Every structure is written in C-alpha cells, then in structure tokens.
N, C-alpha and C positions, 0 to 999 in steps of 0.2 A: 491706595494700601488700606488694610485691611481696619475697621475702626476698632477701638481698643478703651480701653478705660484710662488707661497710660497715656493713650492722643486726649482726651479728655480733660487729662489734669494738664496738660501741657497748655491749653488755652487758658484754665484756671489762671496757673502760675502768671504765665504773660498779662492777663488780665490784672490781677493784682499787683506784679509789679513796675506795672504800666499806670497802675491808679485809675482803670478801665472798669475795675468792677464793680456792679451796682447789686448783684444778690445772687445767692445759688439756692436752690432748693431741691433737698431729696425725696424723693416719695416712691410707691408702690412697694409698700414694705413684703420682705420675703417671707416672714412666717404672721400670719394671720392673726394668732393669739398673742402677738407680742401687744403691749400698751404703747409702743413706742411709734406713732404715727406719720412725724414730720419731722426733719429737721431743716432751720432755716440758718441761713451764714449770710452773715454782712460784716464789711469792713468796719472798724471801727478806731480811733485813737486815743488809748489811753497814756495815763502818766508813765507807764512803762514801754509807751510807743504803739507802733501800727500792730492790731491784732484782726483775725477774722472771729467774730464772736459767733457761736451755735448757741441756737435756741433750739432743744430738745423737747420737743411737742410732744407728751403722754396724754392719756385718756384722763386723769385729774390733777396733771399739773403741767408746768413746764421749767427746765432747768438749762440754764444758760453757763455756757464755759468758752474763754478766750482763748485761743491757740496762735502761735507765732504762724508764717505763713508756710515755712516748711513742714510744723508739723500739724496743721491743719490740713494741708494736702494729702500728706500720710492717712488723718481720720478720713478723711474724704472717701480715697479709696478702699481703707478698710470696711469703712460702712459699705460701700458699693457694691462690696465683695461678701458681705455676710448679711447686712440687713436690708437694703434696699436695692430696686432693679433699675431704677428712673432717676435724672437729673435734669437740673434747668439749670443752666450760667446764664444769669442776662451781665452784658456788658455795654460800654457806649459806644461799642465799633460792630454786634454783630450777639444775636442771641444763639445759642448751641442746647442743644436737646439730646441728651443720652438715654437710650431706650435698649434695654437686655431683655431677650426669650431665651430662655435655654443657654446653648452655647454663640448666639447672634448678638452680635451686638451692633447698633445703628447710632452714629451722630449724624442730627438735623441740623444743619445751619441758616439762620433766620436773621432779619433784617432787626438792626437796635431797636428793643423797644423802648429801653431807657438812653434819656440826653447826656445823662448826670451819673459819675460815680455814687456807689453809697454813700448815705449821710456819715460821713466819721465826727464823733462827737468824743469830748472830754468825758471823764468820769465825773460822773452826780450821783447825788444821792437818790437810792430808787425809792417809788413809791410804794409805801405798802398797803397794806391792808390796815395793819394797826398802828398808825403813825406812832413815834415814841413820842411827841410834845402833847401836852396835854391831859396827859394819862396818871392819875397819882397813882394806881396799880403798881403801875412800871418803875415808878421812882421809889415808892415804899417796897417793895420786891426786889429794890436793886439792881433794876435792868438799867435805869436812867439815871443822870442826877437832875439838880433843881431846876436847870435850863433845859432837860426833857433829850439832853443828849444819850446817845447810848454809849456806858460805860466801855472803855477798851477791852476788858474782859470779861464784856459779856455781851460780844457781838454775836458771838456764835448762838447765845440762850434767845437772843433778839430774832434772829433769823430761822432761828427752830419754832419760835412761837407763829411765825407768820404763816412761814411753811406751814404749820399745823394748822390755821385757820382757812388757806387756799387750799385744801385738801376736804376742811369740811364743806368750803364753799362747792367745790366740784361735786361732792356726793350729795347735799339735800337740794342742791339747783333745783331739780325738776319734782322734789316732792312737795305736793300741797299739805302745810299743816294748818292752814288758818292762820290766826292772828296770836294763838297762842301754840308756845311749843314746852314742853316739861321736860329736863335733862338729866338724870344722874351719871356721876362723873366718879365712878369706882377708884377710889385711892387715888386721891387727887394730891397729894403732897403737898409739898409748897406752894400750889396753886396756880402758876404758872400759864398754864394751858386753861384753866378753868375761867380764870378772868378772862383772858382772849376771849375764851367763847362765848360767854357769856356778854362781852362788848359787841362782839361782832353779831349776835343775836339778835340784840337790842338797838345797837347805836347805827350796824349796817344796814341790816335788812327791817329794820322797825317793829321785831316781833315782841307780842308779850310774855318774854320769857320767865321760867321759873328753872334755877338750875341750883342743884345739891351738891355739892362734893360729899362724898364718903371718905374718910381719913380715920385711922387709930392713935395717930399720935396729938395728945392733949395741946401743946405748944403750938402746932403748926393750925390745928383747929380755931385757936383763940385768936392769934397771929392773922388768919385768913380774914375772920369775921372782923376784926377789927381795920382790914384796910376794905372791908367790902364795903362797910362804913362810911368809909372816909371818903369812897369815891361815890356815893348814890348810888350803889347798885341792890335796891331796897329786895330787887327777888334771888340774890345769889345767898346761897345759905352751908354753912359746914359744919358737920353732923358727925358724929365718933359713929365708926364703926368696922365693920369686915365685909369684905365682899360676898361672903358663903352666909354670913348672917343677920346681914339688914334685909327688911322687908321692905319692899319697894310697891310703892301703888302704879297705875297703869301709867305709860310713859311714851314720848314719842321717840326717843332717842337715849341709849347707853352708851359710855364711854368708859373704858379700862384700856391705860394705857402702862404697860411694862408690869403687868400681875404677875408674878411670880408662878410658874406651873400649872398646877390645876384651879388655881386663882381665876385664868383667863378662863376656863371651862365653866367654872362658878358666875362668871360673870354674863357669859354668853347666854346662859341657863336662865341667870336672873333676867336677862332681856327679853327672852323669850316667855316667860311669866307673866310679866309686867305688860306684855304686846307690844314691845317696840317697835315704831316702825323703823327704826335704824339702831343695828348693834354695831359699834367702832372698837374691834380690840388691838391691840399691838403686844402679843407673846413676851415675855420676857426669858424662861428657859422650859425646857422639854422633858423632866427629870421621869415622869413618870411612864410616858412612853419610852424614854432612851432604856431603862433600866429593864424592860422587857423584852425589846426587840432582841432574837435570838434566831435569825434563820438557819433552818437546815437544808439552804439551798444553795444557789451560786454566788447569791446575796450574802452569805457570809465572807464573803472576800473583804465585801466592803465595811461592812459590821466589826470587823477583828480588829481593825484599827482606829483607835479612840476621837480622834479628829473626825474622822469620817462617819464613824457610827453618831456623834453629837449632831454634824449637819443632815445626816438622813434622818435621825430622830424628829427634827425639826421638823424636815420635808413633810414626812411622815404624820407625824401629831398636828399641823397645821392642814396638810389635805384633808383630814379625816374631820377636821370642827368645821371646814367648810362645806365638805358633804352633810354632814349632819344637821347644821343651819340648810341646808338647800332641802333635806326631807320634811321639815318645817315650816318648808314655806318660802324659805327667804332665799334671794337672786344674791349670790357671794361675788368678791374681787379680793385676790390677795394680791399686794404690791408693795415695793419697799418704798417707804414714807419720808425718810430723813436721807437725805444726801451725805453721802458716806463722806464728806469734807470736813463734815462737820462733826457728826456724832457718830457713834457705831451704826452698822446695818442695823436697820428695825423694818420686819415688815408691818404690814397692817391687813388685818380680816377685818371689809364691809359687808355688812349684811343689809338688805334693804328689803322688807316684807312685801310681797308679788302680788299678794292677793289674789293668787292662781292655783288651779290644784296642780300637784307634781305629782309622779309614780314613785310613792316614798319607797314602796317596797324593791324597785328597783334601785334606788340608793343604795339603799339599806346591804340589798345586796352585795355592792359593790364596797360598802365598806368591809364587809366580812371577809371578801376576797383578798382587801388589802392587809386585815388583819392576820388573814391563813398565810400569805405569803412572807413577814416576816416574823409571823409565830408569836401574835400580840394575845394576849387573853382577851383584852379590854380595854377602851378607851375612857377615861375618866366621863368626857361628855355622855358618851352614849351611856354610862350608867345612869346616870342624869335625867336624863331624858326617857330612859327604859324604866322608873324608878317610879314615873309621873302616867 
C-alpha cells in the first residue's frame, strides 16, 4: 500500500486511543522564511479531559495550544500538508517516521524508543518569567491582590506582560550590553510593560539598568513614579514628553508600543539618533501611507476595498519601515508578538544594530520601487532620515 499522510494519522489515532502515545514532532518546514521552526506534541490530562498539547516553537517565543484527539489529528494533517514535510511519532509499541519529498511519501517504522506513554499531568500554574507574588508594582497596578494572586479580570494583562518579557528575552539574549543598559520606553502609558521590563533587566539579568518612561499624561506619570519608589526601583523614572519632542541621550534600547501612525516613525528615528543597539516598536495605525495609496495598476483592485486597503497599507508601511532601518545598519525582524487569543493582533518590528556595512543604495532603490508600485509620494520615516 502506498504510504500517505492519512496512513500516518491512523498510527497517531491508534496510539492516542490506546494510551500508547509518547510524543510527536513535526519538522522540516516548507517555507524557509517562516519563523515557525517545529511543533512538539504530547498527551496531557487537564481538568477538561485528555488533550494533545501542541507547542509551536517560533524564533522568539513558544505558543502552547491544547486540542482534543480528533481536532489534533486534523491539525496535524493540515500542518503536514501546508507547513512541514516530516513527522516523527513515538509510541510504546513502535516509532514511525513520515518523510515527504515532492509527491513521494515514505513511512519508516522502527522499534519503540520509549517504554512509557507521554507524561500526563493535571493543570498546574505555569512558571512565569515575572511571577505574580512578591511584586509590589503588580499589586499597585491592580494586576494582583494582596496575596499576590492574579485577579480574574487581569489574567490576560498578566499573560501579556510575561509574553512581552519573553520576547525581550529572545531579542537581547545574544547582545552584549556589558553590566549597564539604558532604555527609553516611549509612550509608556500605565506602565505595565515598563515596570516588567525594568524588573526583568535588574532582577533576572542582574544588569545595572536605567529605564525612562516617556508619557504625556501627568496623572500617569505621578502614579508610576510613586509605584516605582514603593517598589525600590531606583533607576526607573517616568517623565513628561512626546515621542517627537523628547531629546534622548545615547541609548542601548528604545521601545515604543502602540504609537499611533507616524509616532512610530518618530520613535524609530529617535532610536537611530540615539545610536540605540536595539529598536523595538509595535505600530498602532497606518494613516499616513493609507491616504496616499492610489495605484494605477492591477493593485487598484485591492485598494478599492476599504478593509483590504487598510491591511495593505499596514503591510506596505511596516515593510518600508523595516527596509529603511536596514538602510541605516539595523538587522530587522517583523512578527506577531501577542497571541490573538488574548489581545487584538499586533505586529512588532525589531531592529538590532548589526555593525556591518550594507548596500544602502540598493535598499533605497527597492523602497522607491515599492512607492512607485503603490503610487506613494513619501514615507514619513524616509522624510525624517532624509532630513539629516
């Protein structure tokens, strides 16, 4: 019988049904540009019953999702058809390896390498980079109660805080800051993420960190400075200012999350001026480019629809931001940074100063070509860079 994905899934279903399943690994990604590297699957026992737990391994973070057996098998089939070429199934009765090459599919069976099925475990509190207990700032910001337990209505915020720190951890793990690091958080708002970042840098990494939150609203500045003092965060300060008008000294890292429209470009440019080693932004809206996009080619079929124009403007704006950062010597990545299960979709643009020479003219030519394709007159970040 000719091997197929369906035949492999029969082995998966049988192993799961007979409690013989140890684990499954999906690998050999089809799209080399994708930041999804592998998927690791194992059985777990939750309060809601037996599930298969999927760990999606990305370049900068892991995402875990749990599925019932039937849905899990459908997900595996979909991933093998669209995302990965290969799969390894480990059971207590035998190991199975699925290999795909073009239209050829092969299943190799080997003796079992696992003596017992995957460890089934009940729900337990996940170990977080920022634990909920013993954190004065989490309590005073209303995330936890007096006992250090996360409030029900703040569960998503707490997950967002830890996801943000996980991403920061992945970004800076290979960067040598020495013992000191200076950070500007532009538009720090209520300070949830600013406090967590300072806590991580000083508590987990043991760095001598100076973090300045820049915010316009006086009440938030006063509250955050009071909480910083109560927490003993001596080098965490909140100051009044706008992204465009704040004068920054030389920095190691600049962060600007949810800066609206061209404020994201102002933040990127401020980071460049401050010679920041790392620039991290999460754009909010993209009005500046959207208003200009009037292609006189086949792309007009997309931009005539409002919702599609909005999405296309987001992609074009952020693509050009990344390209312009590369022209200034930054190695860039663009990815979704918050699971849509908890908050609306967010895109994060990260630039790490590479220190290597780049062909600036070639990048700028591509920017101009992209502008011409969509009949765009000027990107705001391009204007800022060009004025210097």
